[in-house]
N, C-alpha and C positions, 0 to 999 in steps of 0.2 A: 433846737428846730423840731417841732411836733411831727411825729409820721402818719401818716396817710393815707399809710397802708389799711389800716382798717376799715375806711370810706371807702374803698372799694369793691368788696363787697355787695352794699348798701345801694350803693351806685346801680351796679351791674345787674340787682335786685330790682329796681325802679325802672329800669330800661326793660328790662324783659316784661314785670307786670305792665308797663302799657302799651307794648308791642301786644301784649295777649287782647288790650282792649279794643281791637278794630272792631266792624260791624261784622255781626254774624252774615255769614253766605250760605246759604239753601243750597241744599244738593237733592238729588233727582237719582233716585236708581232705574235704568237704563236697561231691562232685560234682551240679550242678546243670544239668538241662536243660530245655527247652521245645520245643514245637510250637506255634508258631514259631521259631526258632532268634531269636538277638539281644534279649532281651528285659533288659532294665535288674535285675542283682540287688542288692539291697540288707540289709547286715547290720544289723540292732540300727538302722536309720535312717540308716548311712551307705552309699552307692554302692560295691560293691565290685568288679561286673565285668558281664559280657553274656555270657548263655548261648550255647554250653557254656562252662561252666566250673568251677573247684573253688573254693570259698570255703575260707579258713583261719582255723577259730575255735578261741578258748579254751575246752577241755573243764570249764573248774573254773565253768560260768557256762553257763543256758539260753540260749537265742537268739531272736530272730524275723528270718527272712527273709522279704523284699518283695518280689515280683516283679512288673514294670510293662511294659506295652508299649502304643506307641499303638495306638487302636481297641480293644484286649483289656480284660477283668474284670481288675482289681487279684487275683493271690494272696497270700495271707499263710499261712507255714509257722512252725509253731512246732517247734522244736529242742528236744527235752529230753534233760539227762545220765541215762543209766542204767547205774546198777552194771553192774562188769565184775568179778562173785563168783570169777571164776578167777584173775583178774589179781591180787586182792586176798589171797586164799587164798596163793598162791606167794610171792607178795612178803614175807609178814605170816610165813610158815612160812620162806622165808630169814633174815630178821631175827631170829625168837627161834630157829631152829640157833646162832646165836653165843652163845645165852647159858649155853650147857654146864648139865648133868643137876642138878647141887647148887645152880642159880639158885632164889632165893627165888620161891614162884610171882608174889607181887604184883609183882614186877620183871618176869615175864615177861608179867603182865597190862599193866603199862604202858608197856613198850615196845611190845608190840601195839598199844594204844587211841594210842600216838604214831605210830606206823606209819601206821597206817590215818586217823589226823588229817590226816599231813603229803601222803599222797595225794589225799585230798578236796580239800584246800587247791590243790596241784598241776594240779586234774583227772587226774590218772593213775588215778584209780579209776573213770572215765566212760570212754561212749560214747557219742556221739549217737543218738537214735530219733527220728526215720530219720537212718540212716544214707550219705540219696544222695535227691534231690527231683528227680522226672519230672514234669512237667505238661503235658498240652493244656489252653495257654489258651481262653479262651471269647470268642468276638466280643461286642463291644458291639452290643446291636440301633440 
């Protein structure tokens, strides 16, 4: 009976390389500063830095930043995705421009919808609001 052991590393390599081929997810660095400095910044419950800093977040989802410093009130900031209409229109126009003048209108609509869906999935269609966080922390009583 032939050994299957040499095939295992090849199969594992194939699975890992396919997993790395997922869609690109766009990130945005959100500057965070506090007064006083040195507050811990948590993104979606995970500590990521101390102020002043910039938090890199995937643009394909909303996020919650929690700011903590001993002796001060906790602050929570919700970063909401907002459409970037100019970027959407430019990218869609470029994609549609390659279809040519004799293209069936249904193909144009399908291509545009596909392009927009990809931009939403990757986060390319969004920017965070607010784009930066600046807080004066409130001392506890």
